[in-house]
C-alpha positions as CSV (number, residue, x, y, z in Angstrom):
1,M,0.0,0.0,0.0
2,R,1.5,3.3,-1.1
3,V,1.1,6.8,0.3
4,K,-1.5,7.7,-2.4
5,D,-3.5,4.6,-1.6
6,F,-3.9,5.8,2.0
7,L,-4.9,9.3,0.9
8,R,-7.7,8.0,-1.3
9,N,-9.7,7.4,1.9
10,E,-11.8,10.3,3.0
11,H,-10.6,12.3,6.1
12,V,-7.1,10.6,6.1
13,V,-4.0,12.7,6.8
14,L,-0.5,11.3,6.8
15,D,2.6,12.5,8.6
16,S,6.0,10.9,8.5
17,P,9.5,11.8,9.9
18,D,10.8,11.0,6.4
19,D,10.8,14.4,4.6
20,D,11.4,12.7,1.2
21,L,8.3,10.6,1.3
22,G,6.5,10.7,-2.0
23,M,3.0,9.7,-3.2
24,D,4.4,6.5,-4.8
25,D,6.4,5.3,-1.8
26,T,5.3,2.1,-0.1
27,L,4.2,2.2,3.5
28,L,2.9,-1.3,3.9
29,K,3.9,-4.5,2.0
30,G,1.9,-7.7,2.3
31,S,-1.7,-8.8,2.7
32,F,-4.3,-6.1,3.5
33,L,-8.1,-6.3,3.5
34,H,-10.7,-3.7,4.4
35,Q,-14.2,-4.8,3.5
36,E,-17.8,-4.2,4.5
37,L,-19.2,-7.7,4.7
38,R,-22.7,-6.5,5.1
39,S,-24.3,-3.2,6.0
40,G,-22.8,-2.2,9.4
41,L,-20.3,-5.1,9.7
42,T,-16.7,-4.4,8.5
43,L,-13.6,-6.5,8.5
44,H,-10.1,-5.1,8.6
45,V,-7.1,-7.5,8.3
46,S,-3.4,-6.6,8.0
47,D,-0.5,-9.1,7.7
48,V,2.1,-6.7,6.4
49,T,5.6,-5.3,6.8
50,E,5.7,-1.6,7.6
51,E,8.3,-0.1,5.4
52,R,8.4,3.3,7.0
53,A,7.4,5.1,10.2
54,F,4.3,7.2,9.8
55,T,1.2,8.6,11.6
56,A,-2.2,8.4,10.0
57,T,-5.1,10.6,11.3
58,S,-8.7,10.0,10.3
59,L,-12.2,9.5,11.6
60,I,-13.7,6.5,13.4
61,H,-17.5,6.1,13.4
62,E,-19.9,5.1,16.1
63,G,-19.8,1.4,16.9
64,L,-18.1,-1.5,18.5
65,S,-14.5,-2.5,17.5
66,C,-13.2,-6.0,18.3
67,I,-9.4,-5.8,18.0
68,F,-6.9,-8.7,18.0
69,F,-3.1,-8.2,17.7
70,L,-0.9,-11.1,16.8
71,D,2.3,-9.4,15.9
72,G,3.9,-5.9,16.1
73,Q,2.8,-2.9,18.0
74,I,0.9,0.3,17.4
75,D,-0.1,3.3,19.4
76,L,-3.6,4.7,18.9
77,S,-5.5,7.7,20.0
78,I,-9.3,7.7,19.7
79,G,-10.7,11.1,20.7
80,D,-8.7,12.2,23.7
81,K,-8.0,8.6,24.9
82,K,-4.7,6.7,24.2
83,F,-4.5,3.0,23.6
84,G,-1.4,0.8,23.2
85,F,-1.5,-2.5,21.2
86,R,1.4,-4.9,21.1
87,S,1.7,-8.7,20.8
88,E,3.1,-10.7,23.7
89,K,4.6,-13.8,22.1
90,K,5.2,-15.5,25.5
91,S,1.7,-14.9,26.8
92,A,-1.9,-15.7,25.8
93,I,-3.4,-13.7,22.9
94,T,-5.8,-11.1,24.2
95,G,-8.7,-9.4,22.6
96,T,-9.8,-5.8,23.1
97,A,-13.3,-4.4,22.7
98,I,-13.8,-0.6,22.4
99,M,-17.2,1.1,22.0
100,C,-17.4,4.5,20.4
101,T,-20.8,6.2,21.2
102,G,-20.2,8.8,18.6
103,D,-17.8,9.7,15.8
104,E,-14.3,10.4,17.1
105,S,-10.9,11.4,15.7
106,F,-8.5,8.5,15.2
107,R,-4.7,8.7,15.2
108,R,-2.5,5.7,14.5
109,S,1.3,5.8,15.0
110,S,4.1,3.3,14.5
111,Q,7.9,3.3,14.3
112,G,8.0,1.3,11.0
113,H,10.3,-1.6,10.0
114,Q,8.2,-4.2,11.8
115,H,5.9,-7.1,10.9
116,L,2.3,-6.2,11.8
117,C,-0.5,-8.8,12.0
118,H,-3.8,-7.8,13.4
119,L,-7.6,-8.1,12.8
120,V,-10.4,-5.8,13.6
121,V,-14.2,-6.5,13.3
122,S,-16.3,-3.4,13.5
123,A,-20.1,-3.3,14.0
124,T,-22.4,-0.3,14.0
125,P,-25.1,0.2,16.6
126,E,-27.8,-0.5,14.0
127,W,-26.2,-3.8,13.1
128,L,-25.9,-4.7,16.8
129,H,-29.6,-3.9,17.5
130,L,-28.5,-2.4,20.9
131,D,-32.1,-1.8,22.2
132,A,-32.9,-5.4,21.8
133,M,-29.6,-6.6,23.3
134,E,-30.0,-4.4,26.4
135,E,-33.4,-5.9,27.0
136,L,-32.1,-9.4,26.9
137,S,-28.7,-8.8,28.6
138,D,-27.6,-7.9,32.1
139,Q,-28.3,-4.2,32.4
140,Q,-25.1,-3.1,34.1
141,S,-22.9,-5.1,31.7
142,A,-24.8,-3.8,28.7
143,K,-24.5,-0.2,30.0
144,R,-20.7,-0.5,30.4
145,L,-20.2,-2.1,27.0
146,F,-22.5,-0.1,24.9
147,K,-23.0,3.3,26.7
148,D,-19.6,4.1,28.2
149,N,-17.7,5.9,25.5
150,L,-14.2,4.5,24.8
151,T,-14.2,2.1,27.7
152,E,-11.6,-0.6,27.0
153,H,-12.3,-4.3,27.8
154,R,-9.5,-6.8,27.4
155,W,-9.7,-10.6,27.9
156,A,-7.7,-13.8,27.1
157,L,-9.0,-15.5,23.9
158,T,-10.7,-18.8,24.0
159,P,-9.5,-21.6,21.7
160,R,-12.6,-21.0,19.6
161,M,-11.8,-17.3,19.1
162,I,-8.2,-18.2,18.2
163,E,-9.5,-20.7,15.6
164,L,-11.9,-18.0,14.1
165,I,-9.0,-15.5,13.7
166,K,-6.9,-18.2,12.1
167,Q,-9.6,-19.1,9.6
168,I,-9.9,-15.4,8.6
169,L,-6.1,-15.0,8.2
170,T,-5.7,-18.2,6.3
171,P,-9.1,-18.9,4.6
172,S,-9.8,-22.1,2.8
173,F,-9.8,-21.9,-1.0
174,L,-13.2,-20.8,-2.0
175,R,-15.0,-19.4,-5.1
176,P,-15.2,-15.6,-4.9
177,E,-19.0,-15.6,-4.4
178,L,-18.6,-17.8,-1.3
179,R,-15.6,-16.0,0.2
180,N,-17.6,-13.1,1.5
181,L,-20.1,-15.4,3.1
182,Y,-17.3,-17.4,4.7
183,L,-15.7,-14.2,6.2
184,E,-19.1,-12.8,7.2
185,G,-20.0,-15.9,9.2
186,R,-16.7,-15.8,11.1
187,A,-16.9,-12.1,11.7
188,V,-20.4,-12.5,13.1
189,E,-19.2,-15.2,15.5
190,I,-16.3,-13.0,16.6
191,V,-18.6,-10.2,17.6
192,T,-20.8,-12.7,19.4
193,E,-17.8,-14.2,21.3
194,T,-16.5,-10.7,22.1
195,I,-19.8,-9.6,23.7
196,S,-20.1,-12.9,25.6
197,A,-16.5,-12.5,26.9
198,V,-17.1,-8.9,28.1
199,M,-20.4,-9.8,29.7
200,Q,-18.9,-12.8,31.5
201,A,-15.9,-10.7,32.7
202,E,-18.4,-8.1,34.1
203,Q,-20.4,-10.8,35.9
204,N,-17.2,-12.4,37.4
205,S,-16.1,-9.0,38.6
206,A,-19.4,-8.3,40.3
207,K,-19.3,-11.7,42.0
208,S,-15.8,-11.2,43.2
209,A,-16.8,-7.9,44.8
210,L,-19.4,-9.7,47.1
211,P,-18.3,-11.3,50.4
212,S,-18.8,-15.0,50.9
213,R,-21.2,-16.4,53.4
214,Y,-18.3,-17.2,55.7
215,D,-16.9,-13.7,55.4
216,T,-20.4,-12.2,56.1
217,L,-20.5,-14.2,59.4
218,R,-17.0,-13.0,60.4
219,L,-17.9,-9.4,59.5
220,Q,-21.0,-9.6,61.8
221,R,-18.9,-11.1,64.6
222,A,-16.5,-8.2,64.3
223,K,-19.3,-5.6,64.3
224,D,-20.9,-7.2,67.4
225,L,-17.6,-7.1,69.2
226,I,-17.1,-3.4,68.3
227,E,-20.6,-2.4,69.4
228,S,-20.4,-4.3,72.7
229,H,-17.0,-2.8,73.6
230,L,-17.4,0.6,72.0
231,T,-16.3,2.5,75.2
232,E,-13.1,0.4,75.5
233,P,-9.8,0.7,73.6
234,L,-10.1,-1.4,70.5
235,S,-7.3,-2.5,68.1
236,V,-7.7,-4.0,64.7
237,E,-5.7,-7.0,65.8
238,R,-8.1,-7.7,68.7
239,I,-11.2,-7.3,66.6
240,A,-9.7,-9.6,63.9
241,R,-8.7,-12.2,66.4
242,E,-12.2,-12.3,67.9
243,A,-13.7,-12.5,64.4
244,G,-11.4,-15.4,63.5
245,M,-9.3,-13.8,60.7
246,S,-6.1,-11.8,60.1
247,A,-5.9,-8.0,60.6
248,S,-5.2,-7.4,56.9
249,G,-8.1,-9.7,55.9
250,L,-10.5,-7.8,58.2
251,Q,-9.4,-4.5,56.8
252,R,-10.0,-5.8,53.2
253,L,-13.4,-7.1,54.3
254,F,-14.4,-3.7,55.8
255,R,-13.3,-1.8,52.8
256,M,-15.2,-4.1,50.5
257,T,-18.4,-4.0,52.4
258,E,-18.4,-0.7,54.3
259,G,-16.2,1.4,52.0
260,H,-13.7,2.4,54.7
261,S,-11.3,1.0,57.3
262,V,-12.1,-0.7,60.6
263,F,-10.8,2.4,62.5
264,E,-13.1,4.7,60.4
265,Y,-16.1,2.4,61.2
266,V,-15.3,2.4,64.9
267,R,-14.9,6.2,64.9
268,G,-18.2,6.6,63.1
269,L,-20.1,4.6,65.7
270,R,-18.5,6.5,68.5
271,L,-19.4,9.8,66.9
272,D,-23.0,8.5,66.5
273,R,-23.1,7.7,70.2
274,A,-21.7,11.1,71.2
275,F,-24.3,12.8,69.0
276,F,-27.1,10.9,70.6
277,M,-25.9,11.7,74.1
278,L,-25.4,15.4,73.3
279,K,-28.8,15.7,71.8
280,S,-30.5,13.9,74.7
281,G,-28.7,15.9,77.3
282,E,-27.0,12.9,78.8
283,A,-23.5,14.3,78.2
284,S,-21.7,17.6,78.0
285,I,-19.5,18.5,75.1
286,Q,-16.4,17.6,77.0
287,E,-17.9,14.2,78.0
288,A,-19.1,13.6,74.4
289,C,-15.5,14.4,73.2
290,L,-14.2,11.5,75.4
291,I,-17.1,9.2,74.3
292,A,-16.1,9.7,70.7
293,G,-12.5,8.8,71.5
294,Y,-11.0,12.3,71.2
295,T,-8.7,14.1,73.6
296,N,-8.5,17.3,71.6
297,P,-11.9,19.2,71.5
298,A,-11.0,21.0,68.3
299,N,-10.4,17.7,66.5
300,F,-13.6,16.3,67.9
301,A,-15.5,19.4,66.7
302,T,-14.0,19.0,63.2
303,A,-14.9,15.3,62.9
304,F,-18.4,15.9,64.4
305,R,-19.2,18.6,61.9
306,R,-17.8,16.5,59.0
307,Q,-20.1,13.6,59.9
308,F,-23.3,15.4,61.0
309,G,-23.0,18.8,59.3
310,I,-23.4,20.7,62.6
311,T,-21.2,21.5,65.6
312,P,-21.4,19.8,69.0
313,R,-22.8,23.0,70.4
314,D,-25.5,23.0,67.8
315,A,-26.4,19.4,68.7
316,C,-26.8,20.5,72.4
317,K,-29.2,23.2,71.4
318,K,-31.4,20.7,69.5
319,Q,-32.5,19.2,72.8
320,Y,-34.3,22.5,73.6
321,S,-35.8,23.1,70.2
């Protein structure tokens, strides 16, 4: 593919560090395919040697891109987000799914003098029938895949996906009128496998964020201990020991379920107790300060206001209102 071949495409702009680059100079040498298999479904395949370093800028349209890199590396920018693609010969082949929710600028850069082998299947929202898919699929997963612009999903390819890519790169000998149907069938399956992989990853992620039944029991044991010994000095180590787990494990469990550390949970309960006693008139501000575990009244007032939006003095006044 020569410079002038690139520039035949609408919106494409080329830049190169080679000042002598001419219209007839070769940029890519090898097998190259860019074809719309049916309305809204496009296949792009490159198995080429890059002869020169260059940067191509163009426009990418709304839709889902399923990207697979087998050799070489390229840096991309879509809109204001950067992506890096490179093959890792010693690790499993990965796939990448990127959804554009609108037309975006596209910038592709490479250093040249490398073998590049990659495959991209693109599908428009119309082809994907997004409204129907969102009704049938998990709502959160569908939202992340189809509604979050330029969110990147990566996963290790299944043996079936690897076989589909291989079949496209080295197709069986077919008559021309059957070749498109052959490629289309495999492209459709690649999109299906991609969506399935992303949805499964989302479901696994959601499951991993939930505590097990055993963890729930240990968490409740820790909370019961804290509430029954709230006026006593409490250490994370003591609470963890009583709950039957390590201190680090307890901290992870509290952050996963409560969104903060064990110490922050204890401090919040003590502040709640201090607020109740101030409001009911059972404690003075000085006594409430000690109940909440503070020796410095200024620090107590700051923490109190942060949690309740009022000062300790204001809480005292509420008992008379």
